[in-house]
C-alpha positions as CSV (number, residue, x, y, z in Angstrom):
1,X,10.8,36.7,-146.6
2,X,11.6,40.4,-146.5
3,X,10.3,42.7,-149.2
4,X,12.0,45.7,-150.6
5,X,9.5,47.9,-152.5
6,X,12.3,50.0,-154.0
7,X,13.4,49.4,-157.6
8,X,16.0,46.7,-157.9
9,X,19.0,46.8,-160.2
10,X,18.6,45.3,-163.7
11,X,20.9,42.4,-162.7
12,X,18.3,41.0,-160.3
13,X,16.1,38.1,-161.4
14,X,13.3,36.1,-160.1
15,X,14.3,33.1,-158.0
16,X,13.8,29.7,-159.6
17,X,15.0,27.6,-156.6
18,X,11.9,27.9,-154.4
19,X,8.7,29.0,-156.3
20,X,5.0,28.7,-155.8
21,X,2.7,28.9,-158.8
22,X,-0.9,30.0,-158.1
23,X,-4.1,30.1,-160.2
24,X,-7.6,30.8,-159.0
25,X,-11.1,30.1,-160.3
26,X,-13.9,32.4,-159.4
27,X,-17.6,33.0,-159.7
28,X,-19.8,36.1,-159.6
29,X,-23.1,35.7,-157.7
30,X,-26.2,36.8,-159.5
31,X,-24.4,38.4,-162.4
32,X,-26.3,38.8,-165.7
33,X,-24.4,40.0,-168.7
34,X,-22.0,39.0,-171.5
35,X,-19.0,41.0,-170.4
36,X,-16.4,39.9,-168.0
37,X,-17.4,41.2,-164.6
38,X,-15.1,43.7,-162.8
39,X,-12.7,41.9,-160.5
40,X,-14.1,43.2,-157.2
41,X,-17.3,41.3,-158.0
42,X,-15.5,37.9,-158.1
43,X,-15.4,35.4,-155.2
44,X,-12.8,32.6,-155.3
45,X,-14.0,29.0,-155.7
46,X,-10.6,27.4,-155.4
47,X,-6.9,28.1,-155.7
48,X,-4.5,25.6,-157.2
49,X,-1.0,25.9,-155.7
50,X,2.0,24.1,-157.2
51,X,5.3,24.4,-155.2
52,X,8.5,23.5,-156.9
53,X,11.8,23.2,-154.9
54,X,15.1,22.8,-156.8
55,X,18.0,21.2,-155.0
56,X,21.7,21.7,-155.6
57,X,21.8,18.8,-158.0
58,X,19.0,20.3,-160.1
59,X,16.3,17.9,-159.0
60,X,12.9,19.6,-158.7
61,X,10.4,18.3,-156.1
62,X,6.8,19.3,-156.4
63,X,3.6,19.4,-154.3
64,X,0.2,20.2,-155.9
65,X,-2.7,21.3,-153.7
66,X,-6.1,22.8,-154.6
67,X,-7.6,24.8,-151.8
68,X,-11.4,25.1,-151.8
69,X,-12.8,28.5,-150.7
70,X,-16.6,27.9,-150.8
71,X,-18.0,28.4,-147.2
72,X,-14.5,28.3,-145.7
73,X,-12.7,31.4,-146.9
74,X,-10.8,32.1,-143.7
75,X,-9.5,28.6,-143.5
76,X,-8.6,28.7,-147.2
77,X,-6.7,31.9,-146.8
78,X,-4.7,30.5,-143.9
79,X,-3.8,27.4,-145.9
80,X,-2.6,29.6,-148.8
81,X,-0.5,31.8,-146.4
82,X,1.5,28.8,-145.4
83,X,2.3,27.8,-149.0
84,X,3.3,31.3,-150.0
85,X,5.9,31.5,-147.1
86,X,9.5,32.1,-148.3
87,X,8.8,31.5,-152.0
88,X,8.8,33.5,-155.2
89,X,5.2,33.7,-156.6
90,X,4.6,32.8,-160.2
91,X,1.2,33.7,-161.8
92,X,-0.3,34.6,-165.1
93,X,-2.0,38.0,-164.8
94,X,-1.8,37.6,-161.0
95,X,-1.2,41.3,-160.5
96,X,-4.3,42.1,-162.5
97,X,-6.7,39.5,-161.2
98,X,-5.7,36.7,-158.8
99,X,-4.0,38.7,-156.1
100,X,-6.5,41.6,-156.0
101,X,-9.4,39.1,-155.7
102,X,-7.6,37.2,-152.9
103,X,-6.6,40.4,-151.1
104,X,-10.1,41.7,-151.2
105,X,-11.4,38.3,-150.0
106,X,-9.0,38.6,-147.0
107,X,-10.2,42.1,-146.2
108,X,-13.9,41.0,-146.4
109,X,-13.1,38.3,-143.9
110,X,-11.0,40.6,-141.7
111,X,-8.1,38.3,-142.3
112,X,-5.6,41.1,-141.8
113,X,-2.8,38.8,-140.6
114,X,-2.3,37.4,-144.2
115,X,1.1,39.0,-144.4
116,X,2.5,36.8,-147.1
117,X,-0.4,37.5,-149.4
118,X,-0.3,41.2,-148.5
119,X,3.4,41.5,-149.2
120,X,3.1,39.7,-152.6
121,X,0.0,41.8,-153.5
122,X,2.0,45.0,-152.8
123,X,5.3,43.7,-154.3
124,X,7.1,46.1,-156.6
125,X,6.1,45.6,-160.2
126,X,9.6,45.1,-161.5
127,X,10.9,43.4,-158.4
128,X,11.9,39.7,-157.9
129,X,9.2,38.5,-155.5
130,X,6.3,38.0,-157.9
131,X,6.9,36.9,-161.4
132,X,3.7,37.7,-163.4
133,X,4.3,36.0,-166.7
134,X,1.7,38.2,-168.4
135,X,4.0,41.1,-167.7
136,X,7.2,39.2,-168.5
137,X,6.1,37.8,-171.9
138,X,4.5,41.0,-173.0
139,X,7.4,43.1,-171.7
140,X,5.0,45.0,-169.4
141,X,2.5,45.6,-172.2
142,X,4.8,46.4,-175.1
143,X,3.7,43.2,-176.9
144,X,-0.1,42.9,-176.7
145,X,-2.5,40.0,-177.2
146,X,-0.5,37.4,-175.3
147,X,-3.0,35.3,-173.3
148,X,-2.1,32.2,-171.4
149,X,-3.8,30.0,-174.0
150,X,-2.1,31.9,-176.9
151,X,1.3,31.6,-175.4
152,X,0.8,27.9,-174.5
153,X,-0.3,27.1,-178.0
154,X,2.8,28.8,-179.4
155,X,5.0,26.6,-177.2
156,X,2.9,23.4,-177.7
157,X,1.8,23.4,-174.0
158,X,-1.5,21.7,-173.4
159,X,-4.1,24.1,-171.9
160,X,-7.8,24.5,-171.4
161,X,-8.6,20.8,-171.7
162,X,-11.3,20.3,-169.1
163,X,-13.1,23.6,-169.5
164,X,-12.7,27.3,-170.4
165,X,-12.8,30.3,-168.0
166,X,-16.2,31.5,-169.2
167,X,-17.7,28.2,-168.3
168,X,-16.6,28.1,-164.7
169,X,-19.7,30.0,-163.4
170,X,-22.1,27.6,-165.0
171,X,-20.1,24.6,-163.8
172,X,-20.2,26.0,-160.2
173,X,-24.0,26.5,-160.4
174,X,-24.3,22.9,-161.6
175,X,-22.2,21.7,-158.7
176,X,-19.4,20.4,-160.9
177,X,-16.7,21.3,-158.5
178,X,-14.3,18.5,-159.5
179,X,-14.3,19.7,-163.1
180,X,-13.4,23.2,-161.9
181,X,-10.7,21.7,-159.7
182,X,-9.2,19.8,-162.6
183,X,-9.4,22.9,-164.8
184,X,-7.6,25.0,-162.3
185,X,-4.8,22.4,-161.8
186,X,-4.3,22.2,-165.6
187,X,-3.9,25.9,-165.7
188,X,-1.4,26.0,-162.9
189,X,0.7,23.2,-164.5
190,X,0.6,25.1,-167.8
191,X,1.7,28.3,-166.1
192,X,4.7,26.4,-164.5
193,X,5.8,25.1,-167.9
194,X,5.5,28.6,-169.3
195,X,7.6,29.9,-166.5
196,X,10.3,27.2,-167.3
197,X,10.6,28.5,-170.8
198,X,10.8,32.1,-169.7
199,X,13.4,31.5,-166.9
200,X,15.6,29.3,-169.2
201,X,15.6,32.0,-171.8
202,X,16.1,34.7,-169.1
203,X,19.2,32.9,-167.8
204,X,20.4,31.4,-171.2
205,X,20.3,28.0,-169.4
206,X,18.4,25.2,-171.1
207,X,19.0,23.0,-168.1
208,X,16.4,24.9,-166.2
209,X,13.8,23.9,-168.7
210,X,15.1,20.3,-169.1
211,X,15.2,19.4,-165.5
212,X,12.0,21.2,-164.5
213,X,10.0,19.7,-167.4
214,X,11.3,16.2,-167.0
215,X,10.8,16.2,-163.2
216,X,7.3,17.6,-163.5
217,X,6.4,14.7,-165.9
218,X,7.7,12.2,-163.4
219,X,5.7,13.8,-160.6
220,X,2.5,13.8,-162.6
221,X,2.9,10.1,-163.5
222,X,4.0,9.0,-160.0
223,X,1.0,10.8,-158.4
224,X,-1.5,9.4,-160.9
225,X,-2.7,12.8,-162.0
226,X,-4.4,11.6,-165.1
227,X,-5.9,15.0,-166.0
228,X,-2.4,16.4,-166.2
229,X,-0.9,13.6,-168.4
230,X,-1.0,15.9,-171.4
231,X,1.7,18.0,-169.6
232,X,3.8,14.9,-169.0
233,X,3.5,13.4,-172.5
234,X,4.0,16.1,-175.0
235,X,6.9,16.7,-177.4
236,X,8.9,19.1,-175.2
237,X,8.7,16.6,-172.3
238,X,10.2,13.8,-174.4
239,X,12.9,16.1,-175.6
240,X,13.6,17.1,-171.9
241,X,13.9,13.4,-170.9
242,X,16.3,12.7,-173.8
243,X,18.4,15.8,-172.9
244,X,18.4,14.8,-169.2
245,X,19.6,11.3,-170.1
246,X,22.3,12.6,-172.3
247,X,23.5,14.9,-169.5
248,X,23.5,12.1,-167.0
249,X,25.4,9.9,-169.4
250,X,28.0,12.7,-169.9
251,X,28.4,13.1,-166.2
252,X,28.8,9.4,-165.7
253,X,31.4,9.2,-168.4
254,X,33.3,12.2,-166.9
255,X,33.3,10.5,-163.5
256,X,34.6,7.2,-165.0
257,X,37.4,9.1,-166.8
258,X,38.3,10.9,-163.5
259,X,38.4,7.6,-161.6
260,X,40.5,6.0,-164.3
261,X,42.9,8.9,-164.4
262,X,43.3,8.8,-160.6
263,X,44.1,5.1,-160.7
264,X,46.7,5.6,-163.4
265,X,48.3,8.5,-161.4
266,X,48.4,6.4,-158.2
267,X,49.8,3.4,-160.1
268,X,52.6,5.5,-161.6
269,X,53.6,6.8,-158.2
270,X,53.4,3.3,-156.7
271,X,50.6,4.3,-154.3
272,X,48.5,1.5,-153.0
273,X,44.9,2.3,-152.3
274,X,44.9,-0.5,-149.7
275,X,47.6,1.1,-147.6
276,X,46.2,3.8,-145.4
277,X,49.7,5.0,-144.5
278,X,50.5,5.7,-148.1
279,X,47.0,7.1,-148.8
280,X,46.9,10.0,-146.3
281,X,45.3,13.0,-148.0
282,X,46.5,11.8,-151.4
283,X,43.2,12.5,-153.0
284,X,43.5,16.2,-152.0
285,X,46.6,16.4,-154.0
286,X,45.4,14.8,-157.2
287,X,44.6,17.6,-159.7
288,X,41.5,16.0,-161.2
């Protein structure tokens, strides 16, 4: 992926064909205080990474991976690098927290070949390579007070079921790594659903939400991701399934009408579909 740090025209938009959604959980060693510690003090515990690839038919295929950082930061950064390759990054407040923490972690470990992470960390704020939903929903700070939890609640998206961000440090100290992992994956799934709403509105195309939401639900159920079932079984998902079924039925009906019209046209001209001599390139001439 080549990055252009210069301003792009207003017609440019973030890619929705190959994206990677990232969320990290962190802890601050030996911190005492009630305020949220400055980001340079944070060390990553894990990064949940959801890739979503949309094909020409609108089918979205997913992969969900949670990379553990504790005692293996260099290996974890290398794994993350591979998943970032050639994709548009989607985060919530990634510019303000996730990417700076990850970039600093790479520098601490002398992992200077993390070019994908470096490019996304430095990506132009208004460019197409990193879609930070905190910026997009707030119009770059014009509309304040829009947290991930607040936006998800407004759109009926399940969020913060396993834990809350201010509990992660205590969970880590107690060795409850699996709870942190589930919490991180819940956040990354919620961020993807938030992205679908935004990109559908951005392009005035409800199909982007319908297909993405319905296919995510199928992925969650097929993979047995029980902690994400709330994302697969909420009202918007049922609506997406119904809309997708209607679209499939409409396409099937259209195809049947086209096939019927072709048969009528061929019959009127006395063309037999069984005679290859009479059927040479006829389909290319049928105006349906």
